[in-house]
BALOBA-1460 file (C-alpha; in Angstrom, 3 decimals):
// residues 309
<rec num="1" residu="m" x="49.165" y="0.967" z="-17.987"/>
<rec num="2" residu="i" x="49.284" y="-1.418" z="-21.029"/>
<rec num="3" residu="p" x="45.816" y="-3.131" z="-20.702"/>
<rec num="4" residu="a" x="47.314" y="-6.599" z="-20.722"/>
<rec num="5" residu="l" x="48.976" y="-5.224" z="-17.540"/>
<rec num="6" residu="r" x="46.543" y="-3.526" z="-16.326"/>
<rec num="7" residu="v" x="44.400" y="-7.106" z="-16.167"/>
<rec num="8" residu="a" x="46.992" y="-9.299" z="-15.254"/>
<rec num="9" residu="i" x="47.460" y="-7.175" z="-11.967"/>
<rec num="10" residu="a" x="43.257" y="-6.796" z="-11.346"/>
<rec num="11" residu="l" x="41.993" y="-10.203" z="-12.431"/>
<rec num="12" residu="p" x="43.435" y="-12.385" z="-9.841"/>
<rec num="13" residu="r" x="42.269" y="-9.957" z="-7.305"/>
<rec num="14" residu="v" x="39.306" y="-9.712" z="-8.285"/>
<rec num="15" residu="v" x="39.380" y="-13.674" z="-8.015"/>
<rec num="16" residu="l" x="40.817" y="-13.341" z="-4.222"/>
<rec num="17" residu="h" x="37.530" y="-10.552" z="-3.820"/>
<rec num="18" residu="i" x="35.085" y="-12.570" z="-4.961"/>
<rec num="19" residu="a" x="36.185" y="-15.583" z="-2.559"/>
<rec num="20" residu="v" x="36.137" y="-13.887" z="0.066"/>
<rec num="21" residu="g" x="32.470" y="-12.402" z="-0.311"/>
<rec num="22" residu="f" x="31.903" y="-15.815" z="-1.034"/>
<rec num="23" residu="a" x="33.583" y="-16.633" z="2.763"/>
<rec num="24" residu="i" x="31.169" y="-13.688" z="4.493"/>
<rec num="25" residu="i" x="28.178" y="-14.699" z="2.492"/>
<rec num="26" residu="a" x="28.743" y="-17.996" z="4.539"/>
<rec num="27" residu="f" x="30.045" y="-17.898" z="7.943"/>
<rec num="28" residu="g" x="29.707" y="-14.483" z="8.721"/>
<rec num="29" residu="f" x="26.398" y="-13.627" z="7.894"/>
<rec num="30" residu="p" x="24.656" y="-16.063" z="9.796"/>
<rec num="31" residu="l" x="26.103" y="-14.622" z="12.518"/>
<rec num="32" residu="m" x="25.404" y="-10.754" z="11.389"/>
<rec num="33" residu="s" x="22.192" y="-8.488" z="12.379"/>
<rec num="34" residu="h" x="20.926" y="-6.456" z="9.390"/>
<rec num="35" residu="a" x="22.391" y="-3.338" z="10.045"/>
<rec num="36" residu="p" x="26.072" y="-4.776" z="9.846"/>
<rec num="37" residu="r" x="25.370" y="-7.297" z="6.564"/>
<rec num="38" residu="q" x="23.845" y="-4.096" z="4.719"/>
<rec num="39" residu="r" x="27.735" y="-2.086" z="6.033"/>
<rec num="40" residu="m" x="29.289" y="-5.193" z="4.695"/>
<rec num="41" residu="i" x="27.842" y="-5.210" z="1.119"/>
<rec num="42" residu="r" x="28.100" y="-2.048" z="0.868"/>
<rec num="43" residu="r" x="31.818" y="-1.750" z="1.056"/>
<rec num="44" residu="w" x="32.270" y="-5.389" z="-0.825"/>
<rec num="45" residu="s" x="30.652" y="-3.751" z="-3.770"/>
<rec num="46" residu="c" x="32.637" y="-0.362" z="-3.178"/>
<rec num="47" residu="r" x="35.481" y="-2.658" z="-2.893"/>
<rec num="48" residu="v" x="34.779" y="-4.653" z="-6.413"/>
<rec num="49" residu="l" x="33.971" y="-1.724" z="-8.450"/>
<rec num="50" residu="a" x="37.297" y="-0.005" z="-7.547"/>
<rec num="51" residu="i" x="39.682" y="-3.063" z="-8.152"/>
<rec num="52" residu="c" x="37.705" y="-3.334" z="-11.591"/>
<rec num="53" residu="g" x="38.908" y="0.267" z="-12.059"/>
<rec num="54" residu="v" x="35.209" y="1.370" z="-11.967"/>
<rec num="55" residu="s" x="34.660" y="5.241" z="-9.743"/>
<rec num="56" residu="v" x="30.789" y="6.113" z="-9.105"/>
<rec num="57" residu="r" x="29.581" y="9.786" z="-9.523"/>
<rec num="58" residu="v" x="26.247" y="10.450" z="-8.506"/>
<rec num="59" residu="v" x="24.415" y="13.085" z="-10.676"/>
<rec num="60" residu="w" x="21.798" y="14.745" z="-8.710"/>
<rec num="61" residu="s" x="19.923" y="16.109" z="-12.255"/>
<rec num="62" residu="h" x="17.887" y="18.942" z="-12.268"/>
<rec num="63" residu="l" x="17.278" y="18.109" z="-8.563"/>
<rec num="64" residu="e" x="19.627" y="20.611" z="-7.983"/>
<rec num="65" residu="s" x="16.819" y="23.335" z="-8.684"/>
<rec num="66" residu="h" x="13.925" y="21.445" z="-6.551"/>
<rec num="67" residu="a" x="14.898" y="20.849" z="-3.078"/>
<rec num="68" residu="a" x="11.482" y="19.010" z="-2.256"/>
<rec num="69" residu="a" x="12.099" y="16.194" z="-4.278"/>
<rec num="70" residu="r" x="16.141" y="16.137" z="-3.728"/>
<rec num="71" residu="n" x="15.416" y="16.030" z="-0.083"/>
<rec num="72" residu="t" x="12.784" y="13.384" z="-0.617"/>
<rec num="73" residu="v" x="15.302" y="11.629" z="-2.480"/>
<rec num="74" residu="a" x="17.888" y="11.994" z="-0.507"/>
<rec num="75" residu="a" x="15.734" y="10.472" z="2.340"/>
<rec num="76" residu="a" x="14.856" y="7.101" z="0.072"/>
<rec num="77" residu="m" x="18.648" y="6.646" z="-0.168"/>
<rec num="78" residu="r" x="19.769" y="6.888" z="3.419"/>
<rec num="79" residu="p" x="19.077" y="3.363" z="5.473"/>
<rec num="80" residu="g" x="15.922" y="3.531" z="7.108"/>
<rec num="81" residu="g" x="13.751" y="5.214" z="4.612"/>
<rec num="82" residu="g" x="11.412" y="2.493" z="2.715"/>
<rec num="83" residu="a" x="11.403" y="3.513" z="-1.428"/>
<rec num="84" residu="m" x="11.366" y="1.539" z="-4.805"/>
<rec num="85" residu="l" x="14.297" y="2.361" z="-6.984"/>
<rec num="86" residu="v" x="13.710" y="2.330" z="-11.040"/>
<rec num="87" residu="m" x="16.514" y="2.474" z="-12.980"/>
<rec num="88" residu="n" x="17.565" y="1.603" z="-16.605"/>
<rec num="89" residu="h" x="20.240" y="-1.788" z="-17.223"/>
<rec num="90" residu="i" x="23.410" y="-2.633" z="-18.649"/>
<rec num="91" residu="s" x="25.674" y="-4.704" z="-16.674"/>
<rec num="92" residu="w" x="25.950" y="-7.053" z="-13.852"/>
<rec num="93" residu="l" x="27.804" y="-3.881" z="-12.552"/>
<rec num="94" residu="d" x="24.707" y="-1.953" z="-11.982"/>
<rec num="95" residu="i" x="23.580" y="-3.769" z="-9.067"/>
<rec num="96" residu="h" x="27.150" y="-2.391" z="-7.305"/>
<rec num="97" residu="v" x="26.889" y="1.016" z="-7.905"/>
<rec num="98" residu="v" x="23.590" y="0.985" z="-6.500"/>
<rec num="99" residu="h" x="24.843" y="-0.755" z="-3.228"/>
<rec num="100" residu="s" x="28.031" y="1.391" z="-3.157"/>
<rec num="101" residu="q" x="25.212" y="3.894" z="-2.044"/>
<rec num="102" residu="r" x="22.390" y="2.190" z="-0.020"/>
<rec num="103" residu="p" x="22.213" y="-1.434" z="-0.290"/>
<rec num="104" residu="a" x="19.181" y="-2.963" z="-1.907"/>
<rec num="105" residu="r" x="16.574" y="-5.410" z="-2.332"/>
<rec num="106" residu="f" x="16.879" y="-6.463" z="-6.076"/>
<rec num="107" residu="i" x="13.752" y="-7.992" z="-7.880"/>
<rec num="108" residu="a" x="15.596" y="-10.599" z="-11.039"/>
<rec num="109" residu="k" x="14.188" y="-13.395" z="-12.843"/>
<rec num="110" residu="a" x="14.810" y="-16.643" z="-10.755"/>
<rec num="111" residu="e" x="17.736" y="-17.598" z="-13.496"/>
<rec num="112" residu="i" x="20.251" y="-15.630" z="-12.281"/>
<rec num="113" residu="a" x="19.932" y="-17.791" z="-9.044"/>
<rec num="114" residu="r" x="21.230" y="-20.278" z="-11.156"/>
<rec num="115" residu="w" x="24.275" y="-18.474" z="-12.399"/>
<rec num="116" residu="p" x="27.319" y="-19.400" z="-11.360"/>
<rec num="117" residu="i" x="28.970" y="-17.362" z="-8.625"/>
<rec num="118" residu="l" x="26.831" y="-13.826" z="-9.375"/>
<rec num="119" residu="g" x="23.661" y="-16.286" z="-8.395"/>
<rec num="120" residu="y" x="24.422" y="-17.121" z="-5.357"/>
<rec num="121" residu="l" x="26.208" y="-13.634" z="-4.281"/>
<rec num="122" residu="t" x="22.515" y="-12.358" z="-5.351"/>
<rec num="123" residu="d" x="20.704" y="-15.366" z="-3.609"/>
<rec num="124" residu="r" x="22.416" y="-14.281" z="-0.626"/>
<rec num="125" residu="t" x="22.051" y="-10.685" z="-0.329"/>
<rec num="126" residu="g" x="18.159" y="-10.338" z="-0.049"/>
<rec num="127" residu="t" x="16.987" y="-10.405" z="-3.815"/>
<rec num="128" residu="i" x="13.742" y="-11.433" z="-4.554"/>
<rec num="129" residu="f" x="13.557" y="-14.120" z="-7.629"/>
<rec num="130" residu="i" x="10.358" y="-14.309" z="-9.424"/>
<rec num="131" residu="e" x="10.096" y="-17.328" z="-11.937"/>
<rec num="132" residu="r" x="9.257" y="-16.113" z="-14.968"/>
<rec num="133" residu="g" x="5.951" y="-18.291" z="-16.532"/>
<rec num="134" residu="k" x="4.317" y="-18.913" z="-13.664"/>
<rec num="135" residu="r" x="1.027" y="-17.999" z="-12.709"/>
<rec num="136" residu="h" x="1.285" y="-15.899" z="-9.766"/>
<rec num="137" residu="a" x="4.645" y="-15.093" z="-9.419"/>
<rec num="138" residu="v" x="4.371" y="-11.660" z="-10.395"/>
<rec num="139" residu="r" x="1.458" y="-11.287" z="-7.142"/>
<rec num="140" residu="g" x="3.310" y="-13.262" z="-5.196"/>
<rec num="141" residu="a" x="6.881" y="-10.552" z="-5.981"/>
<rec num="142" residu="n" x="4.632" y="-7.957" z="-5.532"/>
<rec num="143" residu="h" x="3.642" y="-9.120" z="-2.114"/>
<rec num="144" residu="r" x="6.643" y="-9.716" z="-0.948"/>
<rec num="145" residu="a" x="8.484" y="-6.251" z="-2.241"/>
<rec num="146" residu="a" x="5.514" y="-4.103" z="-1.045"/>
<rec num="147" residu="q" x="6.344" y="-5.626" z="2.678"/>
<rec num="148" residu="l" x="9.681" y="-5.186" z="2.299"/>
<rec num="149" residu="l" x="8.790" y="-1.515" z="1.211"/>
<rec num="150" residu="r" x="6.569" y="-1.374" z="4.583"/>
<rec num="151" residu="d" x="9.339" y="-2.134" z="6.575"/>
<rec num="152" residu="g" x="11.755" y="0.593" z="5.124"/>
<rec num="153" residu="e" x="13.710" y="-1.447" z="2.499"/>
<rec num="154" residu="l" x="14.842" y="0.227" z="-0.530"/>
<rec num="155" residu="v" x="13.679" y="-2.430" z="-3.274"/>
<rec num="156" residu="a" x="15.209" y="-2.158" z="-6.842"/>
<rec num="157" residu="m" x="14.188" y="-2.837" z="-10.286"/>
<rec num="158" residu="f" x="14.829" y="-2.672" z="-13.825"/>
<rec num="159" residu="p" x="11.547" y="-2.655" z="-15.635"/>
<rec num="160" residu="e" x="13.274" y="-3.343" z="-18.528"/>
<rec num="161" residu="g" x="13.927" y="-6.898" z="-17.920"/>
<rec num="162" residu="t" x="16.688" y="-7.329" z="-19.559"/>
<rec num="163" residu="t" x="20.425" y="-5.104" z="-20.108"/>
<rec num="164" residu="s" x="21.403" y="-2.736" z="-23.224"/>
<rec num="165" residu="d" x="24.199" y="-1.700" z="-24.895"/>
<rec num="166" residu="g" x="23.166" y="1.872" z="-22.598"/>
<rec num="167" residu="d" x="22.647" y="3.466" z="-25.478"/>
<rec num="168" residu="r" x="19.120" y="3.479" z="-25.470"/>
<rec num="169" residu="l" x="15.903" y="2.259" z="-23.294"/>
<rec num="170" residu="l" x="14.121" y="-1.316" z="-24.268"/>
<rec num="171" residu="p" x="10.196" y="-1.061" z="-23.540"/>
<rec num="172" residu="f" x="9.320" y="-1.258" z="-20.165"/>
<rec num="173" residu="h" x="7.466" y="-3.902" z="-18.009"/>
<rec num="174" residu="v" x="5.318" y="-2.196" z="-15.307"/>
<rec num="175" residu="n" x="3.628" y="-4.661" z="-13.024"/>
<rec num="176" residu="l" x="6.533" y="-4.740" z="-10.352"/>
<rec num="177" residu="m" x="6.180" y="-1.529" z="-9.713"/>
<rec num="178" residu="q" x="2.817" y="-2.419" z="-8.499"/>
<rec num="179" residu="s" x="4.478" y="-3.236" z="-5.090"/>
<rec num="180" residu="a" x="5.085" y="0.389" z="-4.773"/>
<rec num="181" residu="i" x="1.773" y="1.181" z="-5.003"/>
<rec num="182" residu="d" x="0.340" y="-0.766" z="-2.968"/>
<rec num="183" residu="a" x="3.037" y="0.088" z="0.078"/>
<rec num="184" residu="r" x="2.029" y="3.768" z="-0.682"/>
<rec num="185" residu="a" x="6.269" y="4.121" z="-1.085"/>
<rec num="186" residu="t" x="7.978" y="6.814" z="-3.000"/>
<rec num="187" residu="i" x="9.388" y="6.023" z="-6.200"/>
<rec num="188" residu="v" x="12.889" y="7.071" z="-6.760"/>
<rec num="189" residu="v" x="14.064" y="7.310" z="-10.760"/>
<rec num="190" residu="a" x="17.736" y="7.002" z="-11.688"/>
<rec num="191" residu="g" x="19.644" y="7.045" z="-14.551"/>
<rec num="192" residu="l" x="22.693" y="5.038" z="-14.882"/>
<rec num="193" residu="r" x="25.224" y="5.229" z="-17.883"/>
<rec num="194" residu="y" x="29.105" y="4.640" z="-17.943"/>
<rec num="195" residu="l" x="31.697" y="6.903" z="-19.783"/>
<rec num="196" residu="d" x="34.953" y="6.430" z="-20.110"/>
<rec num="197" residu="a" x="38.151" y="8.105" z="-19.364"/>
<rec num="198" residu="h" x="37.211" y="11.065" z="-22.044"/>
<rec num="199" residu="g" x="33.844" y="11.284" z="-20.787"/>
<rec num="200" residu="q" x="32.039" y="9.584" z="-23.612"/>
<rec num="201" residu="l" x="29.902" y="6.596" z="-23.604"/>
<rec num="202" residu="t" x="31.718" y="3.357" z="-23.314"/>
<rec num="203" residu="s" x="30.321" y="-0.376" z="-23.777"/>
<rec num="204" residu="a" x="33.142" y="-1.781" z="-21.466"/>
<rec num="205" residu="a" x="30.369" y="-2.519" z="-18.777"/>
<rec num="206" residu="s" x="28.106" y="-3.677" z="-21.023"/>
<rec num="207" residu="y" x="26.737" y="-7.288" z="-20.104"/>
<rec num="208" residu="v" x="24.791" y="-8.299" z="-23.239"/>
<rec num="209" residu="g" x="25.000" y="-11.277" z="-26.224"/>
<rec num="210" residu="d" x="27.131" y="-14.433" z="-25.694"/>
<rec num="211" residu="i" x="29.576" y="-12.743" z="-23.063"/>
<rec num="212" residu="n" x="30.612" y="-14.452" z="-20.147"/>
<rec num="213" residu="l" x="30.916" y="-13.105" z="-16.138"/>
<rec num="214" residu="l" x="34.760" y="-13.623" z="-16.978"/>
<rec num="215" residu="q" x="34.942" y="-12.369" z="-20.305"/>
<rec num="216" residu="s" x="32.983" y="-9.314" z="-18.707"/>
<rec num="217" residu="i" x="35.791" y="-8.799" z="-16.082"/>
<rec num="218" residu="v" x="38.307" y="-8.666" z="-18.497"/>
<rec num="219" residu="r" x="37.326" y="-6.347" z="-21.150"/>
<rec num="220" residu="l" x="36.375" y="-3.751" z="-18.666"/>
<rec num="221" residu="i" x="39.956" y="-3.954" z="-17.419"/>
<rec num="222" residu="r" x="40.796" y="-3.982" z="-20.768"/>
<rec num="223" residu="m" x="39.123" y="-0.991" z="-21.454"/>
<rec num="224" residu="g" x="39.451" y="1.068" z="-18.351"/>
<rec num="225" residu="p" x="39.092" y="3.319" z="-16.699"/>
<rec num="226" residu="v" x="34.996" y="3.448" z="-16.585"/>
<rec num="227" residu="t" x="32.853" y="5.892" z="-14.533"/>
<rec num="228" residu="a" x="29.348" y="4.671" z="-13.345"/>
<rec num="229" residu="e" x="27.583" y="7.988" z="-13.530"/>
<rec num="230" residu="l" x="24.996" y="7.358" z="-11.392"/>
<rec num="231" residu="h" x="21.779" y="10.323" z="-11.813"/>
<rec num="232" residu="l" x="19.010" y="10.498" z="-9.554"/>
<rec num="233" residu="i" x="16.584" y="12.259" z="-11.001"/>
<rec num="234" residu="d" x="13.093" y="12.600" z="-9.426"/>
<rec num="235" residu="a" x="11.016" y="10.831" z="-7.097"/>
<rec num="236" residu="i" x="7.337" y="10.086" z="-7.854"/>
<rec num="237" residu="d" x="4.705" y="10.104" z="-5.076"/>
<rec num="238" residu="v" x="2.038" y="7.628" z="-5.901"/>
<rec num="239" residu="f" x="-0.645" y="8.629" z="-3.701"/>
<rec num="240" residu="d" x="-1.188" y="12.355" z="-3.588"/>
<rec num="241" residu="g" x="-3.891" y="12.411" z="-1.154"/>
<rec num="242" residu="v" x="-6.881" y="12.062" z="-3.054"/>
<rec num="243" residu="t" x="-5.974" y="9.360" z="-6.038"/>
<rec num="244" residu="t" x="-3.468" y="6.353" z="-6.323"/>
<rec num="245" residu="a" x="-1.385" y="6.141" z="-9.987"/>
<rec num="246" residu="t" x="-1.739" y="3.185" z="-11.610"/>
<rec num="247" residu="r" x="2.080" y="1.330" z="-12.630"/>
<rec num="248" residu="h" x="1.342" y="2.537" z="-16.102"/>
<rec num="249" residu="q" x="1.033" y="5.975" z="-15.291"/>
<rec num="250" residu="v" x="3.921" y="5.673" z="-12.927"/>
<rec num="251" residu="g" x="5.746" y="3.520" z="-15.828"/>
<rec num="252" residu="r" x="5.283" y="5.818" z="-18.781"/>
<rec num="253" residu="r" x="6.812" y="9.105" z="-15.931"/>
<rec num="254" residu="a" x="9.559" y="6.756" z="-15.142"/>
<rec num="255" residu="r" x="10.738" y="6.120" z="-18.954"/>
<rec num="256" residu="a" x="10.564" y="9.445" z="-19.674"/>
<rec num="257" residu="l" x="12.246" y="11.238" z="-16.678"/>
<rec num="258" residu="i" x="15.115" y="8.912" z="-17.810"/>
<rec num="259" residu="a" x="15.154" y="9.315" z="-21.327"/>
<rec num="260" residu="e" x="15.268" y="12.862" z="-20.593"/>
<rec num="261" residu="a" x="18.266" y="12.390" z="-18.182"/>
<rec num="262" residu="l" x="20.362" y="10.628" z="-20.165"/>
<rec num="263" residu="g" x="20.150" y="11.927" z="-23.556"/>
<rec num="264" residu="f" x="18.052" y="9.558" z="-25.410"/>
<rec num="265" residu="d" x="16.166" y="9.885" z="-28.088"/>
<rec num="266" residu="d" x="13.408" y="7.935" z="-27.010"/>
<rec num="267" residu="e" x="11.368" y="7.389" z="-30.897"/>
<rec num="268" residu="s" x="10.612" y="3.788" z="-30.813"/>
<rec num="269" residu="e" x="7.035" y="3.254" z="-31.327"/>
<rec num="270" residu="e" x="5.574" y="1.360" z="-28.766"/>
<rec num="271" residu="a" x="7.183" y="2.905" z="-26.502"/>
<rec num="272" residu="a" x="5.675" y="6.520" z="-27.975"/>
<rec num="273" residu="e" x="2.711" y="5.003" z="-28.635"/>
<rec num="274" residu="g" x="2.427" y="3.272" z="-25.039"/>
<rec num="275" residu="i" x="2.622" y="-0.229" z="-26.304"/>
<rec num="276" residu="s" x="3.396" y="-2.782" z="-23.876"/>
<rec num="277" residu="t" x="3.271" y="-6.626" z="-24.484"/>
<rec num="278" residu="v" x="1.622" y="-9.282" z="-21.894"/>
<rec num="279" residu="i" x="1.873" y="-12.717" z="-21.828"/>
<rec num="280" residu="v" x="-1.254" y="-13.935" z="-20.309"/>
<rec num="281" residu="v" x="-2.272" y="-17.246" z="-19.251"/>
<rec num="282" residu="p" x="-5.623" y="-17.936" z="-19.748"/>
<rec num="283" residu="d" x="-6.419" y="-20.530" z="-17.430"/>
<rec num="284" residu="d" x="-5.302" y="-23.310" z="-14.962"/>
<rec num="285" residu="r" x="-5.758" y="-26.139" z="-17.115"/>
<rec num="286" residu="g" x="-2.145" y="-26.152" z="-18.468"/>
<rec num="287" residu="s" x="-2.949" y="-24.125" z="-21.617"/>
<rec num="288" residu="s" x="0.124" y="-22.234" z="-23.266"/>
<rec num="289" residu="p" x="0.080" y="-19.133" z="-22.848"/>
<rec num="290" residu="i" x="-1.122" y="-16.452" z="-25.259"/>
<rec num="291" residu="v" x="0.888" y="-13.667" z="-26.181"/>
<rec num="292" residu="a" x="-0.844" y="-10.165" z="-26.477"/>
<rec num="293" residu="t" x="-0.282" y="-6.747" z="-26.945"/>
<rec num="294" residu="a" x="-2.604" y="-4.101" z="-25.126"/>
<rec num="295" residu="r" x="-1.782" y="-0.516" z="-25.092"/>
<rec num="296" residu="m" x="-1.343" y="1.272" z="-21.601"/>
<rec num="297" residu="g" x="-3.754" y="3.244" z="-20.249"/>
<rec num="298" residu="p" x="-6.588" y="2.394" z="-17.965"/>
<rec num="299" residu="e" x="-6.533" y="-1.029" z="-16.302"/>
<rec num="300" residu="t" x="-7.661" y="-4.085" z="-18.848"/>
<rec num="301" residu="e" x="-8.580" y="-7.437" z="-17.984"/>
<rec num="302" residu="i" x="-5.263" y="-8.276" z="-20.213"/>
<rec num="303" residu="d" x="-3.306" y="-5.671" z="-18.202"/>
<rec num="304" residu="q" x="-4.107" y="-7.181" z="-15.089"/>
<rec num="305" residu="r" x="-2.935" y="-10.557" z="-15.983"/>
<rec num="306" residu="d" x="0.616" y="-11.625" z="-14.236"/>
<rec num="307" residu="e" x="3.371" y="-9.953" z="-16.837"/>
<rec num="308" residu="l" x="6.255" y="-12.657" z="-18.279"/>
<rec num="309" residu="l" x="9.464" y="-9.868" z="-17.204"/>
């Protein structure tokens, strides 16, 4: 089909579907219990992906030959299994790809709550928002996420903190992984990439730069169809019965697993040497934040401070 014709047919359907989503959230959600809300979120996400010409393919990577790990991941992706999903970040579509498998409570920067359309939808579907630059924001988000994990929720986070073109991994911010460690929850490591009709990496879904949501949707429809390939890579047990992993250990392991599964040459100097940029607020007197760089490894005084996303 001619790309312009695809856009002419699909774009009004997307707009209508978003309007339906607003109505359901505003008037239906207050009358629904948790389970029906979860089913509605999953159906809505599956539908928006289909309208945009996106199909989802789940890939088990090397778990095909690791039955125990595969069973752990499969259990975590079923309703009722408390787990943290850690993955790379490419697009606003990423959330709906995850929701199409199991609705999750995402951790996101508070600015998203103020975005038109997406802000309202993400807020009302249970996103945990974190205010950047607030001294206790990370601690508060970790406390909330840990409780949700204990309650059997799937909590998802993008440790890169922002989107990329999908052709590499950005440096990981690991402080928000502390919630899984505190709750002793399973961490499911996943990788995501978008492929064109020929099975090649495509930038159709990437949401970077100055592009807005409408432009992103139009580009996606024009360049489609697209396959979202969700790799369920491995499960990390933060507690082995004797010792508890640190968030830096978990972050390094997750990053290496994602890079390997997606075929990235993870050669950046910061990634290879374990360097993490953190922003420290030294006291409560209104001082300007100090930007410091610390090598990931044993916890240091700087590492224990709040990190901006």
